C-alpha positions in Angstrom: -27.3 4.7 -0.2 -26.6 1.0 0.6 -24.5 -1.0 -1.8 -22.6 -4.3 -1.6 -19.0 -3.9 -0.1 -18.0 -7.5 0.0 -18.4 -10.9 1.4 -17.0 -12.2 4.5 -15.0 -15.6 4.4 -18.0 -17.5 5.5 -20.1 -15.7 2.5 -22.1 -13.1 4.5 -22.9 -9.9 2.9 -21.0 -6.6 4.1 -22.9 -3.5 3.2 -21.4 0.0 2.7 -23.6 2.8 3.5 -23.1 6.4 2.3 -24.4 9.5 4.4 -24.4 12.9 3.0 -25.2 16.2 4.4 -23.7 19.5 3.6 -20.1 19.3 2.6 -19.7 16.2 4.3 -20.1 12.3 3.0 -19.2 9.4 4.9 -19.2 5.8 4.4 -19.9 3.2 7.0 -19.6 -0.6 6.9 -21.8 -3.1 8.3 -18.9 -5.2 9.5 -17.5 -3.9 12.7 -19.8 -0.6 12.3 -16.7 0.8 10.5 -16.4 4.4 9.7 -14.8 3.4 6.3 -14.4 6.8 4.4 -14.7 10.4 5.4 -14.9 13.1 2.3 -15.0 16.9 2.8 -16.3 18.7 -0.4 -13.5 20.1 -2.4 -10.9 17.8 -0.9 -9.7 15.0 -3.4 -8.7 12.5 -0.8 -10.2 10.8 2.4 -9.7 12.2 5.8 -9.6 9.0 7.7 -7.9 5.8 6.9 -9.4 2.8 5.4 -9.6 0.3 2.4 -11.5 -0.9 -0.3 -11.2 -4.7 0.4 -12.9 -6.7 3.2 -10.3 -9.1 3.5 -8.0 -6.0 4.9 -10.6 -5.8 7.8 -11.5 -9.3 8.5 -8.8 -10.3 11.0 -6.5 -8.2 8.7 -4.0 -5.3 9.1 -6.8 -2.8 9.0 -9.0 -4.9 11.8 -9.3 -1.9 13.9 -9.3 1.0 11.2 -12.5 2.7 12.1 -14.3 0.0 13.9 -16.3 0.1 17.2 -14.1 -1.7 19.4 -15.2 -3.4 22.6 -17.1 -4.8 24.8 -14.3 -3.2 26.5 -12.1 -1.0 24.6 -8.5 -0.5 25.3 -6.6 -3.0 27.5 -7.3 -5.1 30.8 -4.3 -6.2 32.2 -3.7 -10.0 32.6 -6.9 -10.6 30.8 -8.8 -10.8 33.9 -11.2 -8.7 36.0 -13.3 -9.3 39.2 -17.0 -8.5 38.9 -19.3 -9.0 42.1 -16.7 -11.5 43.5 -16.6 -13.5 40.4 -13.5 -13.8 38.5 -13.9 -13.1 34.6 -11.2 -14.8 32.4 -10.4 -13.4 28.8 -8.8 -14.8 25.8 -5.5 -12.3 25.9 -4.3 -11.1 22.3 -1.5 -8.8 23.2 0.9 -10.9 25.4 -0.8 -11.5 28.5 -3.2 -8.5 27.8 -6.8 -8.2 26.8 -6.7 -5.6 23.7 -10.2 -4.0 22.3 -12.3 -7.2 23.6 -10.1 -9.8 22.4 -10.1 -11.9 19.0 -14.0 -12.0 19.2 -14.3 -8.1 19.8 -17.0 -5.9 18.3 -14.8 -5.2 15.4 -15.0 -8.8 14.0 -18.9 -8.6 14.3 -21.5 -8.5 11.4 -24.0 -5.5 12.7 -27.6 -5.3 11.5 -29.1 -2.2 9.6 -31.8 -1.3 11.9 -32.6 2.2 10.2 -31.4 4.1 7.2 -31.8 7.4 5.8 -30.0 9.8 3.4 -28.0 11.4 6.7 -28.1 8.4 9.1 -27.9 4.9 9.7 -28.7 2.8 12.8 -26.6 -0.3 13.4 -27.6 -2.9 16.1 -25.5 -6.0 17.6 -26.8 -8.5 20.1 -24.0 -10.2 22.1 -25.0 -13.4 23.9 -24.1 -14.1 27.4 -20.5 -15.3 27.8 -19.2 -14.0 24.4 -15.6 -13.0 24.6 -15.9 -14.0 28.4 -18.2 -11.0 29.2 -21.6 -11.8 31.1 -24.9 -10.8 30.2 -27.1 -10.6 26.9 -26.3 -7.3 25.7 -27.8 -5.1 22.8 -25.4 -2.5 21.3 -26.6 0.3 19.2 -24.6 2.5 17.0 -26.0 5.7 15.2 -23.9 7.6 12.9 -25.5 10.8 11.6 -24.2 13.3 9.3 -25.2 17.3 9.6 -24.6 20.2 7.6 -22.4 22.0 6.9 -19.7 19.2 8.0 -20.4 17.5 11.3 -20.3 13.6 11.8 -22.1 12.3 15.0 -21.8 8.9 16.5 -24.3 7.9 19.3 -23.6 4.5 21.2 -26.1 2.6 23.6 -26.1 -0.5 25.2 -28.1 -2.5 27.7 -27.5 -5.9 29.3 -29.8 -8.4 31.2 -26.8 -9.2 33.8 -24.0 -7.0 35.4 -21.3 -6.6 33.0 -18.3 -4.6 31.8 -18.6 -2.2 29.0 -16.5 0.5 27.3 -16.7 1.3 23.7 -14.8 3.4 21.4 -14.6 4.3 17.7 -11.0 3.6 16.4 -10.8 5.8 13.4 -7.2 6.9 12.4 -7.2 10.5 10.9 -4.9 12.1 8.3 -6.2 15.5 7.4 -3.5 15.8 4.3 -3.8 12.8 2.2 -0.3 12.2 2.8 1.8 9.1 3.8 2.2 10.3 7.3 0.8 12.8 9.8 3.9 14.6 9.7 3.3 18.5 10.4 -0.1 17.9 11.8 -0.9 20.1 14.9 -3.0 18.3 17.6 -4.4 20.0 20.9 -6.1 17.8 23.6 -8.1 19.4 26.2 -6.6 17.4 29.2 -4.5 18.5 32.2 -3.9 14.8 33.3 -2.9 11.6 31.5 -2.2 8.0 32.6 1.3 6.8 32.3 2.0 3.2 31.5 4.3 0.4 32.0 5.9 -1.9 29.4 2.8 -3.7 28.9 1.1 -0.2 28.1 -1.2 -0.8 31.2 -1.9 2.4 33.1 0.2 2.9 36.6 -1.8 5.8 37.8 -2.7 9.5 37.0 -0.1 12.2 36.3 -0.5 16.1 35.6 0.7 16.6 32.0 2.5 19.9 33.0 6.3 19.8 32.4 6.0 16.5 30.4 5.9 15.3 26.8 2.3 14.7 27.2 1.1 18.3 27.5 -0.7 18.9 24.6 -3.2 21.6 25.9 -1.6 24.3 24.0 -1.1 22.4 20.8 1.9 20.0 19.5 3.4 19.3 16.2 3.4 15.7 15.3 6.6 14.3 13.9 7.6 10.7 13.0 11.0 11.5 14.3 9.6 12.3 17.8 11.2 10.2 20.5 8.0 10.2 22.5 5.5 7.9 21.0 1.7 8.6 21.9 -0.5 5.5 22.8 -1.9 7.0 26.1 -5.0 7.9 27.8 -5.7 11.6 28.3 -8.2 12.4 31.2 -10.7 14.8 30.0 -13.1 14.5 33.1 -13.5 12.1 36.3 -16.7 10.3 34.6 -18.9 10.5 31.6 -21.2 13.5 31.4 -22.2 16.3 29.2 -20.5 17.1 25.7 -17.3 18.7 26.0 -14.1 19.7 23.7 -11.9 16.6 23.4 -9.4 17.7 20.8 -8.5 19.7 17.7 -6.4 18.2 14.8 -5.3 20.4 12.0 -3.4 19.4 9.0 -0.8 21.4 6.9 -3.6 21.7 4.6 -5.5 23.7 6.4 -8.2 21.3 7.0 -9.4 21.1 10.9 -11.0 18.5 12.6 -12.6 19.5 16.1 -13.5 16.5 18.3 -16.2 16.7 21.3 -17.3 13.8 23.2 -19.1 12.9 26.5 -16.6 10.4 27.7 -14.0 10.8 30.3 -10.9 9.6 28.4 -9.3 10.0 25.0 -6.7 7.6 23.8 -4.1 9.2 21.5 -2.2 6.7 19.4 0.1 7.9 16.7 0.2 4.7 14.9 3.8 4.4 14.8 4.0 0.7 14.7 0.9 0.4 12.4 0.7 -0.6 8.6 -1.6 -2.2 6.3 0.8 -4.8 5.0 0.2 -5.7 1.2 -3.4 -4.2 1.4 -3.8 -0.4 -0.1 -5.4 2.2 1.8 -7.7 5.0 0.1 -4.6 6.4 -1.5 -4.0 3.2 -3.6 -0.9 2.5 -1.6 -0.2 0.5 1.6 -0.3 2.5 4.8 3.0 2.9 6.8 3.9 3.8 10.4 2.5 7.3 11.6 0.1 6.9 8.8 -2.5 8.5 11.1 -3.4 9.7 14.5 -6.2 7.8 16.5 -8.2 9.6 18.7 -10.5 7.2 20.8 -13.2 8.4 23.2 -13.4 6.2 25.9 -13.5 5.3 29.8 -10.0 4.9 31.0 -7.8 1.7 30.2 -7.9 -1.2 32.6 -10.6 0.4 34.4 -12.0 -3.2 35.7 -8.9 -3.5 37.8 -8.7 0.0 39.0 -11.3 1.1 41.6 -10.0 4.5 41.4 -10.7 5.0 37.7 -14.2 5.7 36.3 -16.1 2.6 36.3 -17.1 0.5 33.1 -19.5 -1.7 35.1 -23.1 -1.9 33.3 -26.1 -3.1 35.2 -29.5 -4.3 34.0 -31.3 -1.2 35.2 -29.1 1.2 33.6 -28.2 2.2 29.9 -24.8 2.9 28.5 -24.5 5.9 26.4 -21.9 7.8 24.4 -21.9 10.8 22.1 -18.9 11.8 20.1 -19.0 14.5 17.4 -16.3 15.3 14.5 -16.7 18.9 13.2 -14.4 19.6 9.9 -13.5 22.8 8.3 -11.1 24.3 5.8 -9.3 27.3 5.4 
């Protein structure tokens, strides 16, 4: 089902597409290819954070909530990178850092609905050469599919006509209890390494999680009072490949989310500094710090400046591919 969600400041229409199969119903926006809402039958609240006003998303406090971010998700240090001997410069939007593609990132784009059925929608986006500082005319496709009994699948593909940099991620915040924060949620991440960061949130290398506050391999209960904040990349593999377990998130309500992906990294962000300001979320009140936990399947951060990290280079003869699945259950 497709219906009007709202209009951007320039008057363009934004559609909301609802997909349903089995016990799961999701709403996708044509703006930002945003995963706006996820509903599980028998549960009286949404499982992912979002809002009902387009103003909250259009350069608003919820600009990344549920969006496809890129062209290069996460951070590029110094808002610069080198590609084939050419220095690429970007518009920094986090101090001197480029975050999620900058102010002209994919989350600000109106995507085209290319195909639609009761259970699936395909969105496409064409980026011209030089947009956001990235070379190449690029075609990006995002396909969301709902499958019974309660699985959501996201397939991302992209092509380019010139060498470029590409690293896409879905930036949904999950809260499985319908509460103000994720206090009491249990999170397990299937990674034995992570990338520690400096004061700019730029990776400094790769470390074993053993003996650190980042060992989530056996599960960890999230608390807003935690001294350790999570905004780090966990290393699932050394490069993209076959589908593999990434994380399990379980609320105190008994609802469980299992996430699988083909990506080599998973950014875990506890949303400590995030809020929705005066904008209400799906619960009808503003969101506050620790409102959800973001689990972002991706390549590793700052990869364009790290030859030892999985590459985010995309050449004309190649096709970028990512598949991520979220499966829900309730005791």
